[in-house]
N, C-alpha and C positions, 0 to 999 in steps of 0.2 A: 657654788651658783646654780640656780636652777634654771632649767630649758626657758621658763616664761621671763627671767630677768636678760637671758642671754639675747633673748629677741627684742627685748626692750632697747630704745634709746639708740646711740651710736655705736654701729659695730666696729670691731677691730679693723683698722687699716682705713677706714674713711674720713678723710682729711677736708680740710676746707677747700683746697685746689680742687681735690677729686669731686665736690658738690659742686663746685663752679662750672667745671667742664661738663658736666651731667647736666645742669642748667642750661648751658650755654646751648648743648645739641638740641635740648629740647625747643628753648627759644627758636634755634633756627627750622625746626622742623615742624613747629605747629604757630609760631608766631607768640611773641611775647605777652600779649593780652589774652590769647587763648590758652597758655599754659599755667596753670595754678601751683601754689607752694604744694599740694598733697602731692600734685603728680612728680615733681621734682624731688620730693623727699620719697615716694614710694620707688622711684627710679633708683635711688641712692640706696635703699633698704634701711632708710632711718624713719622716723616718726616726725610729726611738723613742729615739736616742741624741739626737737635736734636742729632742725634746721634753722630756726631763729635764734640758737646758740650762736650760729656763725654767721648769719647775715639778718640786720633789723629788718629788711623786707625784700620781696623778691626784684625790686628795682635796684636794690643794693648792690645785688650781683654783679651788674653791668658796672659798678661804679667802684666797686672793692679795691681794685689795683690803683685807681686814681686817688681815692681816699687815703688808703696806705702812705701814696706818695706825699701827699700832703704832709702827713705827721712825720714821715722820714726827713722831708725837707725842714720842718720845725726843727726837729733835733739837728740837723746840720747846720742851719744857721745859727743856732744856739751857741754850738760848739765853734763858730768860727773865729779865727784868729782877729783881735780888734787893730793889728797893724794893716791887714788887706783892706784895700779901698772897697766900697760898697758893692759896686758892680761886679768885682772880682768875687769877690766872697759870694754873691749871689750866683755868678757862673761856677765855680767850682760847687756849690751845694747843689743845684738842679742837674749838673752833670752826675754828682755822685747817688742822686737817687733815682737816675733813669738807667735801666738794664735791658732795655728793651734790644732785641736783633731782628736781621732781617727774616729770620723765620717765625717769628712772632707776628708777623704783618698779617697775614690771613684770619687770625682770630682776632686782629684788632680791627680790621675791616669788618668782620661781621659783628661786632659790639657796635662799631659807629652805624651800621644799617640797622641794627636793632633799635638804637636810639633814636636815630632818624623817623622810624616807622612809628613810633608810639609819642602822638602828640603830648602826652603827659610826660615821658621820659624826658621828651626833646624841650619840654618848658623847664624842667627841674633841673637841666645841666647847669643853670645859673648859677644854682646854690653850692654846687661843686667847684666851678670856678670862681666864686667868691670867696671859697675856704681857701684856695690856693692864693688868691691876690692878697688876702688879709693877713696870711702868713709873712709873706715880702713885705708887705706895707708895715707890719709890726718889726720888722726887722729894721727898716731902712728909719722908721722912727725912732726905734732908740739908739740908732748909730747916730743920728742927725739932732736928737734933741727934739723932736718934732711929734705932735701928736700922729699915730697911726692914719687916722683919716682927715690927714691935711693934705694940701695939694701935691707936693712934692712926693711923698711917699706912695702917696695914690697913684700919682703919675710913674713913677718907677713899678709900682707893682703890676699895672694895666699894660703897660709897653712891653714890660717883661715877659707876662703872660701871652700877649701878642705874638711876639717873636717865637716862643716857645710853640706855640700852636702852629705858626706857619711852617717851624720846622717840622713839626709833627706831620702835618697834611703834605709836604713834599717828600718826607721819608717814606711814609705809606704808599705815596704815588710810585715811589723808586724803588722801595725795596732792597737797596744795594749796599747796605753796611749798618751800622749800629745807631740807633736814635740819636746817640749822644755826639756823633760825628755834624749831624744837623743843629743839634741844641747848641753846640759850641761855637758852629761857626756864627749863628743867629746872633746868640749873645754877645760876641767878641765883637761884630759888626754893630750893634746894639750901643755896646759900652763905649767905642769909637766915634761915636756919632754919625753914623752912617755917611761917612765920608766919602769921596769919590774912590779914594786908594783901595777900598775894602769890598766897594761894591764892582767885583771883577768877575766871581763866578760862583757857581754852585760847587759844594764839597765833592769831592772825589771819592770814590770808594776806598776806606781803609780801615784800619783797626779802631775799634772802640777806645773813647779815651776815659782815664781816670780821673777823678777831680782835682789831681793835682797837675795835670796837665796844661 
């Protein structure tokens, strides 16, 4: 291997996560719109082409974890037992693909602030949320024998996402336990129809849940 070849491309040890952390640091220091892909690549010791092997665009850095979750959710739902009720299968799948802990909150708050600070990123958030809803609607459609874009699959998908976003927002505000605790509480209440008996209290800090809990 020549010295010239060794200096080109992705150096050993540079991972997608490391590149993501570098990009987030530059976004926080300089602002999202002011940071270029060239700057991120240079800070990571790679070239621009190598950056695009990991991320489709600068903005996708902020959404990469969410987009990975969408694909993981698709896989979990595809593997769900047909004996499980629809909402129980969804609850288990959503819990299974969420791994955020209390110590992850500072980075997630920074991501939220960056997305809110850029009109283009904020406007583009709908694309990512639509993809999440689409996965759930497709699952409900398959299980119920209805088109994914018909009323009930869409209603389930959109109310489920709304419950998850409420759980996420409250979890970020409190930062006292794993995200799955809040998601489980929100989706369990949704599945029960938000009856008076389940609208009693917020979750209390406890261990993270597994998909089978």
